N, C-alpha and C positions, 0 to 999 in steps of 0.2 A: 860067787868070786868073794873072795873076803876085805877085807875093808884094810882101805891103803892109809897109811899117816898123810903123806900128799894130798891122796883127795879129802880130808880135814884141816886144813890148815886153808886160812884168809887169802886174797885175792893177792897183797899186797905180799906175802910169805911164799907164795908160789912163784910172782913173779919171779922174786930174790932166787930160784930155786931153779927156776928157767934160765937164769944170766951163770950163775953159777955151772949149770949144765952148756951152753952155750961155750963158755972161755975151758972146759975143758974137755968138752968135745966134739967139738966142731970139727977140727979137722982128721978124727978117730974114724977105726977101722971100720968099728958100731956103726959110726953114724952112717958113715958110705955104705955100711948092709941095710938102713931102715931105709937110705933112700933108694938103692935097687928093687928094695922089697914093695916099694911107691907105686915105682917103676912098673915093674911088672904084675904090679894091680890095674892098675892102668892100664895098661895093652892087654890082662885078658876081658876087662871090663870095656874095653872098646872092640874088641875082636866081639866078644861073646855078642852085646851091640850091633853089630854086623850082620851076623847068621843070621839072627833074629830078626834085620829090616832084610835081608839078600833072601827065605826062607818065603816071609810075608811077599814079597815083591815077584818071584820069577816060580815059586810054589813048587818047587821041585824037591826032589828028597829030603821031604822036612823030618822025620821021627831025625834022620841022622844027622840033617843038618842042630836038631833040639838037643839033640841025646851029648853034642860039642860043646854046645855055646850051654848050656844049664849046669851042667862037670865045673867047664870050665869060671863060671862067675861064681859059681860056690870059694871054686879055691883063690878064687880072685880077693873075693868079698874073707874069708879065713888070711889072707894074706896080709890084707889091711888092717883085721880087725887083731891078730898076731905081732906087725909090726905097731903100734897100739898100747897092743898088753906089757911086751919090752921096752917099749921107753918109758911105760907108767910104771915102769917095776924098776931102772934103772935112776927115773925122780923119787922116787920113795927114799931107794937105799941115798940119795943125796940127799933126802931132810930130813931121814937119822941120823948120818954121819953129823953132818951143821945141828940138829938139834943136839945132839951130846956136847960140840964146842961152849 
């Protein structure tokens, strides 16, 4: 993964960038999509954990439930990582724009 300018900033500067992000993007479509990804990820994690617990308790169709639970867990993890990466890209753009001022 390439280095981002935002990651190299100090704590105070990162806080200023996050404040700018909150002011500009708090009600934007981008923020709604990030929240939606977080919700999908949480639902996927919970459902995959439920399936694993169900398999342990009932001991029925173990392979079928695990073939559903494991990819669902991986997809939820990818959604969560993608959400963080998309936000980091936007924070980096804001940091570069603020740096040029």
